[in-house]
C-alpha positions as CSV (number, residue, x, y, z in Angstrom):
1,M,50.6,52.6,9.3
2,T,47.0,53.2,10.1
3,E,44.3,55.0,8.0
4,L,42.7,57.8,10.0
5,T,40.7,60.9,9.3
6,L,42.4,64.2,10.1
7,S,40.3,64.6,13.2
8,K,41.1,61.1,14.5
9,A,44.7,61.7,13.8
10,I,44.7,64.8,16.1
11,G,42.9,62.7,18.7
12,S,45.5,60.0,18.3
13,G,48.3,62.5,18.7
14,L,46.7,63.9,21.9
15,R,46.3,60.5,23.3
16,R,50.0,59.7,22.6
17,A,51.1,63.0,24.2
18,L,49.0,62.3,27.4
19,S,50.5,58.8,27.6
20,D,54.1,59.9,27.0
21,D,54.2,62.8,29.5
22,D,52.3,63.2,32.8
23,R,52.7,66.9,32.6
24,V,50.3,67.2,29.6
25,V,46.8,68.4,30.5
26,I,43.9,69.3,28.2
27,L,41.5,72.1,28.8
28,G,38.4,73.2,26.9
29,E,34.7,73.5,26.6
30,D,32.8,70.2,26.4
31,I,36.0,68.2,25.7
32,G,35.5,65.7,28.5
33,A,32.3,63.6,28.7
34,L,31.1,64.9,25.3
35,G,34.5,64.5,23.6
36,G,34.4,67.9,21.9
37,V,32.0,69.2,19.3
38,F,34.0,67.5,16.6
39,R,34.7,64.5,18.9
40,I,38.5,65.1,18.7
41,T,39.0,64.3,22.4
42,D,36.5,61.4,22.5
43,G,37.4,58.9,25.3
44,L,40.4,60.9,26.6
45,Q,38.7,61.9,29.9
46,R,37.5,58.4,30.5
47,D,41.0,57.0,30.0
48,F,43.1,59.7,31.6
49,G,40.8,61.2,34.2
50,A,39.1,64.6,34.8
51,D,42.2,66.1,36.3
52,R,44.0,65.8,33.0
53,V,41.2,66.3,30.5
54,M,39.2,69.2,32.0
55,D,35.9,70.6,31.0
56,M,36.0,74.3,31.4
57,P,33.4,77.1,31.7
58,L,32.4,79.0,28.5
59,A,35.1,81.6,29.1
60,E,38.1,81.5,26.7
61,S,40.0,84.1,28.6
62,G,39.7,81.9,31.7
63,I,40.9,78.9,29.8
64,I,44.0,80.6,28.6
65,G,44.6,82.3,31.9
66,M,44.5,78.9,33.7
67,A,46.8,77.4,31.2
68,V,49.4,80.2,31.8
69,G,49.4,79.3,35.5
70,L,49.7,75.6,34.7
71,A,52.7,76.3,32.3
72,Y,54.3,78.4,35.1
73,R,54.0,75.3,37.4
74,G,55.7,73.0,34.9
75,F,52.7,71.5,33.1
76,R,52.3,71.4,29.3
77,P,48.7,72.5,28.8
78,V,46.7,72.0,25.6
79,C,43.8,74.4,25.2
80,E,40.9,73.8,22.8
81,I,39.1,76.9,21.5
82,Q,35.9,75.4,20.3
83,F,35.6,77.5,17.2
84,D,37.8,80.1,15.5
85,G,35.5,83.0,16.2
86,F,35.5,82.2,19.9
87,I,39.2,83.0,20.3
88,Y,38.8,86.8,20.5
89,P,37.8,86.9,24.3
90,A,41.2,85.2,24.8
91,F,43.1,87.6,22.6
92,D,44.4,89.7,25.4
93,Q,45.7,86.7,27.3
94,I,47.4,85.3,24.2
95,V,49.0,88.5,22.9
96,A,49.7,90.4,26.1
97,Q,50.7,87.5,28.3
98,V,51.4,84.2,26.6
99,A,53.5,85.7,23.8
100,K,55.6,87.9,26.0
101,L,56.3,86.0,29.2
102,H,59.5,84.4,28.0
103,Y,61.0,87.7,26.9
104,R,59.6,89.6,29.9
105,T,61.4,87.3,32.3
106,R,64.7,87.2,30.3
107,G,64.2,83.6,29.5
108,A,63.4,82.4,33.1
109,V,59.9,81.4,32.2
110,R,58.9,79.2,29.3
111,M,55.3,78.9,28.0
112,P,55.0,75.3,26.7
113,L,51.3,76.0,25.8
114,T,49.4,74.7,22.8
115,I,46.2,76.3,21.7
116,R,44.1,74.3,19.3
117,V,41.9,76.3,17.0
118,P,39.4,74.7,14.5
119,Y,39.3,77.3,11.7
120,G,38.1,78.2,8.2
121,G,34.8,77.7,6.4
122,G,33.1,75.1,4.3
123,I,30.9,73.5,6.9
124,G,27.8,75.6,6.6
125,A,28.1,77.0,10.1
126,V,26.6,80.1,11.7
127,E,28.3,83.4,12.6
128,H,31.6,83.2,14.5
129,H,32.1,79.5,13.4
130,S,34.0,79.9,10.1
131,E,36.7,82.5,10.5
132,S,40.4,82.5,9.6
133,P,42.1,84.6,12.3
134,E,45.7,83.3,11.8
135,A,47.2,86.7,10.6
136,Y,46.4,88.3,14.0
137,F,48.8,85.8,15.6
138,T,51.5,85.6,12.9
139,H,51.8,89.3,13.5
140,T,52.5,88.7,17.2
141,S,56.2,88.0,18.1
142,G,56.7,85.3,20.6
143,L,54.1,82.9,19.1
144,R,54.5,79.9,16.8
145,V,51.6,79.4,14.4
146,V,51.2,76.2,12.5
147,T,48.5,74.4,10.6
148,C,48.0,70.9,9.2
149,S,46.4,69.7,5.9
150,T,46.8,65.9,6.1
151,P,46.2,63.2,8.8
152,Q,49.9,62.5,9.0
153,D,50.8,66.1,9.6
154,A,47.9,66.4,12.1
155,H,49.2,63.5,14.2
156,T,52.9,64.5,14.1
157,M,52.5,68.2,14.4
158,I,50.1,68.2,17.4
159,R,52.7,66.1,19.3
160,Q,55.5,68.4,18.2
161,A,53.5,71.4,19.3
162,I,52.9,69.9,22.7
163,A,56.5,69.0,23.1
164,C,57.7,72.5,22.1
165,D,58.8,74.9,24.8
166,D,57.3,77.8,23.0
167,P,53.6,78.7,22.8
168,V,52.0,77.3,19.7
169,L,48.7,78.1,18.0
170,F,47.7,74.9,16.2
171,F,45.1,75.8,13.5
172,E,43.0,72.8,12.4
173,P,41.1,73.1,9.0
174,K,37.7,72.0,10.2
175,R,36.3,71.2,6.7
176,R,39.1,68.7,6.2
177,Y,38.4,66.9,9.5
178,W,36.9,64.0,7.5
179,T,39.8,63.7,5.1
180,K,41.4,60.2,5.3
181,G,45.1,59.2,5.0
182,E,47.8,56.9,6.2
183,V,49.4,57.8,9.5
184,D,52.8,56.6,10.8
185,E,52.9,57.3,14.5
186,E,56.7,57.4,14.4
187,A,57.1,59.8,11.5
188,D,59.0,62.9,12.2
189,F,60.0,66.1,10.3
190,P,60.7,69.7,11.3
191,M,57.5,71.4,12.5
192,D,58.6,74.7,10.8
193,A,59.4,73.2,7.4
194,A,57.2,73.6,4.4
195,R,56.5,70.6,2.2
196,V,56.5,70.3,-1.6
197,V,53.3,68.4,-2.2
198,V,53.3,68.4,-6.0
199,P,56.5,69.2,-7.9
200,G,56.3,71.5,-10.9
201,T,58.3,73.9,-13.1
202,D,55.9,76.6,-14.5
203,V,54.1,78.1,-11.5
204,T,54.4,77.9,-7.7
205,I,51.2,77.8,-5.6
206,V,51.8,78.4,-1.9
207,T,49.0,77.7,0.5
208,Y,48.2,75.9,3.8
209,G,45.5,74.2,5.7
210,P,42.2,73.8,4.0
211,L,43.3,75.0,0.6
212,V,46.1,72.5,0.1
213,A,43.6,70.0,-1.4
214,T,42.2,72.7,-3.7
215,A,45.7,73.5,-4.9
216,I,46.4,69.9,-5.6
217,D,43.2,69.8,-7.7
218,A,44.4,72.9,-9.5
219,A,47.7,71.3,-10.3
220,A,45.9,68.3,-11.8
221,A,43.6,70.4,-13.8
222,A,46.5,72.6,-15.2
223,A,48.4,69.5,-16.1
224,D,45.6,68.6,-18.5
225,D,46.4,71.9,-20.2
226,G,50.1,71.2,-20.4
227,L,51.0,73.4,-17.4
228,S,53.3,72.2,-14.6
229,I,52.3,73.6,-11.1
230,E,54.4,73.2,-8.0
231,V,52.3,73.1,-4.8
232,I,53.8,74.0,-1.5
233,D,52.1,73.4,1.9
234,L,53.6,75.9,4.3
235,R,52.7,74.0,7.5
236,S,54.3,76.7,9.6
237,L,52.9,80.2,9.3
238,S,55.2,81.7,11.9
239,P,58.1,81.3,11.4
240,L,57.8,81.0,7.6
241,D,60.0,78.6,5.7
242,L,60.8,81.1,3.0
243,E,63.8,79.1,1.8
244,T,61.6,76.4,0.4
245,V,59.3,78.9,-1.4
246,E,62.3,80.8,-2.7
247,A,63.9,77.7,-4.2
248,S,60.6,76.9,-6.0
249,V,60.1,80.4,-7.3
250,R,63.7,80.6,-8.6
251,T,62.7,77.7,-10.8
252,T,59.2,78.6,-11.8
253,G,59.5,82.4,-11.9
254,R,55.8,82.7,-11.0
255,L,54.0,82.7,-7.6
256,V,50.4,82.3,-6.6
257,I,49.5,82.5,-2.8
258,A,46.1,81.2,-1.6
259,H,44.4,81.4,1.8
260,E,40.8,81.5,3.0
261,A,41.3,84.6,5.2
262,Q,40.5,88.0,3.8
263,E,43.1,89.4,1.4
264,F,43.9,92.8,3.0
265,G,46.6,92.5,5.6
266,G,46.7,88.7,5.2
267,L,49.6,86.3,5.2
268,G,49.7,86.3,1.4
269,A,50.9,90.0,1.4
270,E,53.8,89.1,3.6
271,I,54.8,86.1,1.5
272,A,54.5,88.1,-1.7
273,T,56.7,90.9,-0.4
274,A,59.3,88.5,1.1
275,I,59.6,86.5,-2.1
276,T,59.7,89.7,-4.3
277,D,62.6,90.9,-2.1
278,R,64.4,87.6,-2.5
279,C,63.6,86.6,-6.1
280,F,63.0,89.9,-7.9
281,Y,65.2,89.1,-10.9
282,H,63.7,85.6,-11.2
283,L,60.1,86.7,-11.3
284,E,58.4,86.7,-14.7
285,A,55.2,88.3,-13.2
286,A,54.0,90.0,-10.1
287,P,52.9,87.4,-7.4
288,A,49.1,86.9,-7.4
289,R,46.9,86.4,-4.3
290,V,43.7,84.3,-4.0
291,A,41.9,84.9,-0.8
292,G,38.6,85.5,0.9
293,F,36.9,88.8,0.2
294,D,37.3,91.8,2.4
295,V,34.0,91.4,4.1
296,P,32.8,89.7,7.3
297,Y,32.4,86.0,6.8
298,P,29.0,85.6,5.1
299,A,26.0,83.4,5.9
300,S,26.4,79.8,5.0
301,R,24.4,80.0,1.8
302,L,26.9,82.5,0.4
303,E,30.2,80.9,1.7
304,E,30.9,79.0,-1.6
305,H,31.2,82.5,-3.2
306,F,33.5,83.7,-0.5
307,L,35.9,80.8,-0.3
308,P,38.7,80.5,-2.9
309,D,37.9,77.6,-5.2
310,L,39.4,75.8,-8.1
311,D,38.3,78.3,-10.7
312,R,39.7,81.3,-8.7
313,M,43.0,79.5,-8.2
314,L,43.3,78.7,-11.9
315,D,42.4,82.2,-12.8
316,A,45.3,83.5,-10.7
317,V,47.5,81.0,-12.5
318,D,46.4,82.5,-15.8
319,R,47.2,86.0,-14.4
320,V,50.8,85.1,-13.6
321,M,51.1,83.3,-17.0
322,G,50.0,86.4,-18.8
323,R,46.9,84.7,-20.1
324,E,43.4,86.3,-20.3
325,N,41.8,86.2,-16.8
326,A,39.0,87.7,-14.8
327,L,41.0,90.9,-14.2
328,S,42.1,91.5,-17.8
329,G,38.8,90.6,-19.3
330,W,37.8,87.7,-21.6
331,S,38.1,88.1,-25.4
332,A,35.3,87.1,-27.7
333,S,37.6,85.0,-29.8
């Protein structure tokens, strides 16, 4: 066991994948000599060479297009999109090509392609550097979409993504890059399985990526008030492990879903609908969502108001518990 930050755990997983399989190559902007803007790939080009860790032009469509060709030729490319908001120039390649080639060729072509995407806010960045575009890709059949919240998950899941024969979007919560934790390099678990982080009996909070830590804090704060909250880290956003969520809600009868992305059309709506279908007669209240507001991501001085925080999460818990909350209004008593 080694203590690593989440960013170092991803780098460790990439190093292990490069060592284990000569077909693994990494492509991205400034990932070679610089080691990436977050230093995730620091030292990899030096140790594995510029033909396996390749600096690319500032052209995301070109990066993904080249990776498609490499995958056709039997390689297992790993693409880094430098920031979440930079993925849109590659959107056509990902949605129209990467996601469809296996089906278009009746299974003759696989796309073992991993696309790393630092995402989410909380780092005080400028425009196009703090977005949460995951719902665009969970809506796209043919893609796997996963995200990590701990160093252990980061190390294990990046290796699983690279080894997977399907295209995988690997979303990395950038404001958690400096979170430390123990990492067992040999640990294994299903990449598409959700994890019960905190067991509880009164309310289920389902979240992923950067908000898992916030949900854990919410569970601790609620415990001081005599309320037992179960926290579930989805890990996989497509496919969804609805069975784990369903089992929890059948016990608690109450569901809160939290994500940084804007609320309208977000993943929270899909989870709320799916669990209502499966658990209608077990629900004691309508599921509640805690999400970013339906506006473009704001300037850094306003992002603390945009991002779901402990107070907003606990307010949603109050809502499903039938307590006074920000929507029902506060009494003077």
